[in-house]
C-alpha positions in Angstrom: 14.4 -30.6 5.4 12.9 -31.2 2.0 15.5 -29.2 0.0 18.6 -27.1 0.8 17.5 -23.8 2.5 18.0 -21.3 5.2 15.6 -21.4 8.2 15.1 -18.3 10.4 13.5 -18.6 13.8 13.1 -16.0 16.6 13.4 -17.4 20.1 11.9 -15.2 22.8 13.8 -15.4 26.1 13.2 -11.8 27.2 10.1 -12.1 29.4 9.9 -8.4 29.3 8.1 -6.5 32.0 6.6 -3.2 30.9 8.2 -0.4 32.8 19.6 3.0 7.6 17.5 2.3 5.1 14.1 3.5 3.9 11.5 0.8 4.3 9.2 -0.6 1.5 5.5 -0.6 2.0 2.6 -2.6 0.4 -1.1 -2.0 0.0 -4.0 -3.8 -1.6 -6.9 -1.6 -2.5 -9.9 -0.9 -4.7 -8.9 1.8 -7.3 -10.4 3.5 -10.3 -8.0 1.9 -12.8 -4.7 0.0 -13.1 -3.7 -3.6 -13.6 -5.6 -6.1 -11.4 -3.9 -8.5 -9.0 -0.5 -7.2 -10.3 1.9 -5.5 -7.8 3.2 -2.2 -9.1 6.1 -0.4 -7.4 5.2 3.2 -6.8 7.7 5.9 -5.8 5.7 9.2 -6.0 2.2 10.6 -6.0 2.1 11.6 -9.7 3.1 8.0 -10.8 0.4 6.6 -8.4 -2.3 8.8 -9.7 -1.4 8.1 -13.4 -1.5 4.3 -12.9 -4.3 3.9 -10.4 -6.5 6.9 -11.1 -8.3 9.3 -8.8 -9.4 9.1 -5.2 -13.1 9.8 -5.9 -16.3 8.3 -4.5 -15.9 4.8 -3.4 -12.1 4.8 -4.1 -11.3 7.7 -1.8 -10.3 5.9 1.4 -8.1 3.3 -0.3 -6.6 6.0 -2.6 -5.7 8.2 0.4 -3.9 5.3 2.2 -1.3 5.3 -0.6 -1.3 9.1 -1.0 -0.8 9.6 2.8 1.9 7.0 3.0 3.8 8.9 0.2 3.6 12.1 2.2 6.2 10.6 4.5 8.2 8.1 2.4 8.6 6.6 -1.0 8.6 3.1 -2.3 5.4 1.1 -2.0 4.0 -2.0 -3.8 0.4 -1.2 -4.8 -2.0 -4.0 -5.8 -5.5 -3.3 -7.3 -8.2 -5.7 -6.2 -11.4 -6.0 -8.2 -14.5 -8.1 -8.4 -15.1 -11.0 -10.7 -16.6 -8.9 -13.5 -14.2 -6.4 -15.0 -14.5 -4.7 -18.4 -12.3 -2.3 -20.4 -13.8 0.7 -22.0 -13.8 0.4 -25.8 -15.7 1.1 -29.0 -17.4 -2.3 -29.1 -19.0 -4.8 -26.7 -17.7 -5.9 -23.3 -14.1 -7.1 -23.2 -11.6 -7.8 -20.5 -7.8 -7.2 -21.0 -5.5 -6.8 -17.9 -2.1 -6.5 -19.6 -0.3 -6.3 -23.0 0.4 -10.0 -22.7 -3.3 -10.7 -22.6 -4.0 -8.3 -25.5 -1.3 -10.1 -27.6 -2.7 -13.5 -26.7 -6.3 -12.5 -27.6 -5.3 -10.4 -30.6 -6.5 -12.7 -33.3 -9.9 -13.3 -31.6 -10.6 -9.6 -31.0 -13.4 -8.3 -33.3 -13.1 -4.9 -34.9 -15.9 -2.4 -35.4 -16.0 -0.9 -38.8 -12.4 -2.0 -39.2 -11.0 -0.8 -35.9 -11.1 -1.7 -32.2 -9.8 0.7 -29.5 -9.5 -0.6 -26.0 -8.6 1.2 -22.8 -5.4 -0.3 -21.3 -6.9 -1.2 -17.9 -10.4 -2.3 -16.8 -12.7 0.1 -15.0 -14.8 3.2 -15.3 -11.8 5.4 -15.8 -11.6 4.3 -19.5 -15.0 5.8 -20.1 -13.3 9.2 -20.0 -11.2 8.4 -23.1 -11.8 9.4 -26.7 -9.7 8.7 -29.7 -9.5 10.7 -33.0 -7.6 9.7 -36.2 -7.4 12.0 -39.2 -5.3 12.3 -42.4 -3.6 15.1 -44.4 -6.9 16.2 -46.1 -8.5 16.9 -42.7 -5.4 18.5 -41.4 -5.0 20.8 -44.4 -8.6 21.8 -44.2 -8.2 22.4 -40.4 -11.4 20.7 -39.5 -12.7 20.6 -36.0 -11.6 17.4 -34.4 -13.0 17.2 -30.8 -14.3 19.8 -28.3 -12.5 23.0 -29.0 -9.6 21.4 -30.8 -9.0 21.8 -34.5 -6.6 19.7 -36.6 -3.8 22.4 -36.7 -4.1 22.9 -32.9 -3.0 19.3 -32.5 -0.1 19.0 -35.1 2.3 21.5 -36.6 2.5 19.6 -40.0 1.3 16.4 -41.7 2.5 15.0 -45.0 0.5 12.9 -47.4 0.3 9.3 -46.4 0.6 10.2 -42.7 -2.1 10.4 -40.1 -2.6 12.0 -36.7 -4.0 9.9 -33.8 -5.0 11.8 -30.7 -6.1 10.4 -27.3 -8.3 12.6 -25.2 -9.1 12.1 -21.5 -12.0 14.1 -20.1 -11.8 16.4 -23.1 -8.1 17.1 -22.8 -5.2 15.9 -25.0 -3.1 13.3 -23.2 -1.3 11.6 -26.1 -0.9 12.3 -29.8 1.1 10.6 -32.6 1.9 11.6 -36.2 2.4 8.2 -37.9 2.2 6.7 -41.3 -1.1 4.7 -41.7 0.5 1.3 -41.7 2.2 2.1 -38.4 -0.9 2.7 -36.4 -0.9 -0.6 -34.5 2.5 0.2 -33.1 0.6 2.5 -30.7 -0.3 -0.6 -28.7 3.3 -0.8 -27.7 3.9 2.8 -26.9 0.5 4.3 -25.8 -0.1 4.6 -22.1 -3.8 4.7 -22.5 -5.1 2.4 -25.3 -4.6 -0.7 -27.4 -5.6 -0.6 -31.1 -6.4 -3.3 -33.7 -7.2 -2.5 -37.3 -8.3 -4.7 -40.2 -7.0 -2.7 -43.2 -4.9 0.4 -42.8 -5.5 1.4 -46.4 -9.2 1.9 -45.8 -8.9 3.3 -42.3 -8.6 7.0 -43.3 -11.9 6.7 -45.3 -13.7 5.5 -42.2 -12.2 7.9 -39.7 -12.0 11.2 -41.4 -12.9 13.6 -38.6 -14.8 10.9 -36.6 -14.0 10.5 -32.9 -14.5 7.3 -31.0 -15.7 7.8 -27.4 -14.9 4.7 -25.4 -17.6 3.2 -23.1 -18.7 0.1 -21.2 -15.7 0.2 -18.8 -16.7 -1.1 -15.3 -15.6 -3.3 -12.4 -17.4 -5.0 -9.6 -16.5 -4.2 -6.0 -13.8 -6.5 -4.6 -15.1 -9.1 -2.2 -13.2 -10.8 0.6 -12.2 -13.5 -1.9 -10.9 -10.9 -4.4 -8.9 -9.2 -1.7 -7.5 -12.5 -0.6 -6.4 -13.3 -4.2 -4.7 -9.9 -4.4 -2.9 -10.4 -1.1 -1.7 -13.8 -2.2 0.6 -12.1 -4.7 2.6 -10.5 -1.9 3.3 -13.7 0.0 6.3 -14.4 -2.2 9.2 -13.1 -0.2 11.7 -13.7 -3.0 9.7 -11.5 -5.4 8.6 -8.8 -3.1 10.8 -7.3 -0.4 8.4 -5.7 2.0 8.9 -4.1 5.5 5.4 -2.5 6.0 1.9 -3.6 5.1 -0.9 -1.1 5.2 -4.1 -2.9 6.2 -7.2 -2.3 4.1 -10.1 -1.4 6.3 -12.2 -3.8 4.4 -9.8 -6.7 5.0 -7.6 -6.0 8.0 -7.5 -9.7 8.8 -5.8 -10.4 5.5 -3.0 -7.9 6.2 -2.5 -9.5 9.6 -2.4 -12.9 8.0 0.2 -11.7 5.4 2.4 -10.3 8.1 2.2 -13.5 10.2 2.9 -15.7 7.1 5.9 -13.7 6.0 7.2 -12.9 9.5 9.6 -10.3 8.0 7.3 -7.2 8.0 4.8 -5.3 10.1 1.1 -4.8 9.2 -0.3 -1.3 10.2 -4.0 -1.4 10.6 -6.6 1.2 11.6 -10.2 1.5 12.8 -12.5 1.4 9.7 -14.2 4.6 8.8 -17.2 2.7 7.3 -19.5 -0.2 7.8 -21.3 -2.1 5.0 -25.0 -3.0 5.0 -26.1 -5.4 2.3 -29.7 -4.4 1.5 -32.1 -6.4 -0.7 -33.6 -3.5 -2.6 -33.9 -2.8 -6.3 -33.3 0.9 -6.6 -30.2 3.0 -5.9 -30.1 4.6 -2.5 -27.7 7.5 -2.5 -24.7 8.4 -4.6 -22.2 5.9 -3.0 -23.5 2.5 -4.0 -22.4 -0.5 -6.0 -24.3 -3.5 -7.4 -23.4 -7.1 -6.6 -23.6 -9.8 -9.3 -27.1 -10.8 -8.1 -28.4 -7.2 -8.4 -28.3 -6.4 -4.7 -27.0 -3.0 -3.7 -24.1 -2.5 -1.3 -24.7 0.8 0.6 -21.8 2.4 2.4 -22.7 4.5 5.4 -20.4 6.4 7.8 -19.3 4.4 10.9 -21.9 5.1 13.6 -19.4 6.5 16.1 -19.3 9.9 17.7 -16.2 11.9 18.2 -16.3 11.0 21.9 -18.1 7.6 21.9 -19.3 5.8 25.0 -21.6 2.8 25.9 -22.8 0.8 22.9 -20.6 2.7 20.4 -17.4 1.8 22.4 -18.6 -1.8 22.6 -18.7 -1.9 18.7 -15.0 -1.0 18.8 -14.2 -3.7 21.3 -16.2 -6.2 19.2 -14.3 -5.3 16.1 -10.9 -5.4 17.7 -11.6 -8.8 19.3 -12.3 -10.3 15.8 -8.6 -10.5 15.0 -5.9 -12.9 16.1 -3.1 -11.3 18.2 0.3 -10.8 16.6 3.5 -9.0 17.4 3.8 -8.4 13.6 0.9 -5.9 13.8 0.4 -2.3 14.8 -3.2 -1.2 15.3 -4.4 2.4 15.8 -7.8 3.2 17.3 -8.4 6.5 15.6 -9.5 7.9 12.3 -8.7 11.3 10.9 -10.7 14.0 9.1 -8.9 15.1 6.0 -9.7 17.6 3.1 -10.5 15.6 0.0 -8.8 17.4 -3.0 -11.2 15.8 -5.5 -14.5 16.8 -3.9 -13.4 19.8 -1.9 -15.1 18.3 1.1 -13.9 17.0 4.5 -13.9 13.2 4.7 -12.9 10.7 7.3 -9.9 8.6 6.3 -8.4 5.5 7.8 -5.2 6.5 9.6 -3.2 3.3 8.8 -1.5 4.9 5.8 -0.2 7.7 8.0 1.1 5.5 10.8 2.8 3.2 8.3 4.3 6.3 6.6 5.6 7.6 9.8 7.3 4.3 10.6 8.9 4.3 7.1 10.2 7.8 7.6 11.6 6.9 11.0 13.6 4.1 9.4 15.8 6.8 7.8 17.2 7.2 11.3 17.4 3.4 11.8 15.2 0.5 10.7 14.1 0.0 14.3 13.2 3.6 15.1 9.5 4.0 16.1 7.3 6.4 14.2 6.0 7.9 17.4 6.5 10.9 19.7 6.9 14.6 18.9 10.1 14.1 16.9 8.9 11.3 14.6 5.2 10.8 15.2 3.3 13.9 13.9 0.4 13.0 11.6 0.1 15.3 8.5 -3.0 16.7 6.7 -5.3 15.9 9.6 -7.9 18.5 10.2 -9.1 16.6 13.3 -8.6 13.3 15.0 -11.8 11.3 15.6 -12.8 8.7 18.1 -11.4 10.0 21.4 -11.7 7.5 24.3 -12.1 7.8 28.1 -9.0 7.1 30.2 -10.5 3.7 31.2 -11.3 2.6 27.7 -8.0 3.8 26.4 -6.2 1.8 29.1 -8.2 -1.4 28.3 -7.7 -1.0 24.6 -4.0 -0.3 25.0 -3.6 -3.5 27.0 -5.2 -5.3 24.1 -2.6 -3.8 21.7 -4.4 -0.7 20.4 -2.4 2.5 19.9 -3.7 6.1 19.9 -3.1 9.5 18.3 -3.4 12.5 20.6 -3.3 16.0 19.2 -2.1 14.6 15.9 0.8 12.9 17.5 1.3 9.1 17.7 1.8 8.4 21.4 2.4 4.7 21.6 4.1 1.9 19.6 2.6 -1.3 21.0 2.2 -4.4 18.9 -1.2 -6.1 18.7 -0.6 -8.5 21.5 -1.3 -8.8 25.3 1.8 -10.9 25.8 4.3 -9.1 28.1 7.6 -9.6 26.2 10.0 -7.4 24.4 8.2 -8.1 21.1 5.2 -6.1 22.2 7.0 -3.0 21.0 7.3 -2.0 17.4 10.9 -0.9 17.7 12.0 -4.4 19.0 9.9 -6.2 16.4 11.5 -4.0 13.7 15.0 -4.6 15.1 14.6 -8.3 14.9 13.1 -8.1 11.4 16.1 -6.1 10.3 18.6 -8.5 11.9 16.9 -11.6 10.5 16.5 -10.2 7.0 20.1 -9.0 6.8 21.5 -12.2 8.3 19.4 -14.4 6.0 20.9 -12.6 2.9 24.4 -13.5 4.2 23.5 -17.1 5.0 22.0 -17.7 1.5 25.5 -17.2 0.1 26.8 -20.1 2.3 24.3 -22.7 1.1 26.2 -25.4 -0.8 29.5 -24.3 0.7 31.6 -26.9 2.6 30.5 -27.5 6.2 33.9 -26.9 7.7 35.4 -24.6 10.3 36.5 -21.9 7.8 32.9 -21.6 6.4 31.4 -21.4 9.9 34.0 -18.8 11.0 33.2 -16.6 8.0 29.5 -16.8 8.7 30.1 -15.8 12.4 32.4 -12.9 11.4 29.9 -11.5 8.9 27.0 -11.7 11.4 29.2 -10.1 14.1 29.7 -7.2 11.7 26.0 -6.8 11.4 25.5 -6.8 15.2 28.4 -4.3 15.6 26.7 -2.0 13.1 23.4 -2.3 14.9 25.1 -1.7 18.2 26.9 1.4 16.9 23.5 2.8 15.9 22.0 2.1 19.3 19.8 -0.8 18.3 21.3 -3.3 20.8 23.4 -3.1 23.9 25.1 -6.4 23.3 25.2 -9.3 20.9 26.8 -12.8 20.5 27.0 -15.3 17.6 27.6 -19.0 17.9 28.0 -21.0 14.7 28.3 -24.8 14.9 27.6 -28.0 12.9 24.6 -30.0 13.8 25.5 -33.1 15.8 23.1 -35.4 13.9 23.2 -33.9 10.4 26.5 -33.2 8.6 24.7 -31.0 6.0 23.2 -28.6 8.6 24.9 -25.5 10.2 23.2 -24.1 13.2 23.6 -20.3 13.8 22.5 -18.9 17.2 22.4 -15.1 17.5 21.8 -13.6 20.9 21.0 -9.9 21.2 20.1 -7.6 24.1 17.9 -4.8 22.5 18.1 -1.2 23.5 14.7 0.0 24.9 13.3 3.4 24.2 12.0 5.8 26.9 8.2 5.6 26.9 7.6 7.0 30.4 9.3 10.1 31.7 8.6 11.3 35.3 9.2 14.9 36.1 9.6 15.9 39.8 10.3 19.5 40.8 11.3 20.1 44.4 10.9 23.4 46.3 14.1 23.7 48.4 12.7 26.7 50.4 15.6 28.2 52.5 17.8 25.2 52.1 20.6 24.9 49.5 20.2 22.5 46.6 23.4 20.7 47.6 22.1 20.0 51.1 18.8 18.7 49.8 20.7 16.4 47.3 23.0 15.3 50.1 20.2 14.2 52.3 18.2 12.6 49.4 21.2 10.6 48.1 22.5 9.8 51.6 
């Protein structure tokens, strides 16, 4: 060992033959706005929409992953990925600022335009919807028209000499307004949720502004590449900083979600069949409303995945080819369907990756117990799905299931297999979740014992605390039996070895119903003959 630490290892001795807290999620996506490569903890839809923007155009599938997850649960780390060119909307030339710390660091080098610089707080096109108005008492007393249908006295109830009114509009509507003395205008950079402001001379500001409105522009971001997604995912690999139970795979980078789950080994990645393919076309003119430019001027065209609702032949082979790209892992749950969902922004039906729903169902099921599967009629009903797409033949479904692919039937998740062909207990989500829970909880206890004396009393305390964990899991029907052995290493006096043996409780996945017609016989006579 290079430094004092706790090592956790799962040892699989099951060779399985088939036969209390809310969990925290994580998602890396491409969004309209928000801080880039910075995990933000989101607890509700309004907070998510305010920080990361709307689910329009190219953002809609990623946006709905978080939105759908929050339909079932709360608590998710959201990371915005973006390309290598990002600009904040402002009243000058292109500028990139991702946080207040960056604004403060660049403050002295930021050039003003006619004495003022107003910059949207996050990079991206969303800042182009902002406009800022500043006016003084003269404009207020004269009740001049400020912006759109707003007059000065519509915005403030009073304004004394020496004070000013600053108003932030978004898409023509008031989102913030401040009544401040002129010399206090820069404090807005500390309290505004939308803009940073720098001024050269507050005394001359009112002469410049009057009833002038600054409409911000030049906000933009490039689409996130594989490298950009990988950079964003890297932030979540720190287990000490980010406690994560569930990862929602981004359909553009499912392999990165799988890699993150395998690296951390304390969470499960939920991935789904992509709704879209990408064709990189070397053309010079836009081709349709949903397109983005690469740095070299090429256009990325997004087209619907070429799969029928009931695919066969070559279409099914595309699914097999896609599935076979990924490494197997018992830290992954993969679903082979997509859903049709009403898009509240466009008023149209759109296909959406189903991973956010499946992850949300698992998080909701954890309210029963951390190892409860989000499947079946009681805990596996997918919400907001007008229709489930990509239905398979019985043979294809059997083959894909053996590969580790799960399915939704009539809006109900009907399987909980991990993404592996290995026939052990870890090929079920409830068992993987059970071990994740036990290992995480045990590790927290063991951390407290690092640097304690390696003596019998310390080892006995460790054993007792872990037994209490196992007893709690057993009482909640997670395991049938458990045993703890704590002993010093024979060749290393600074090492304590903790062995935990558990016999997991399996769930009923197959129920066989048999109804017998007794005819003229009595039921007791039939049972007597049957049971011998």
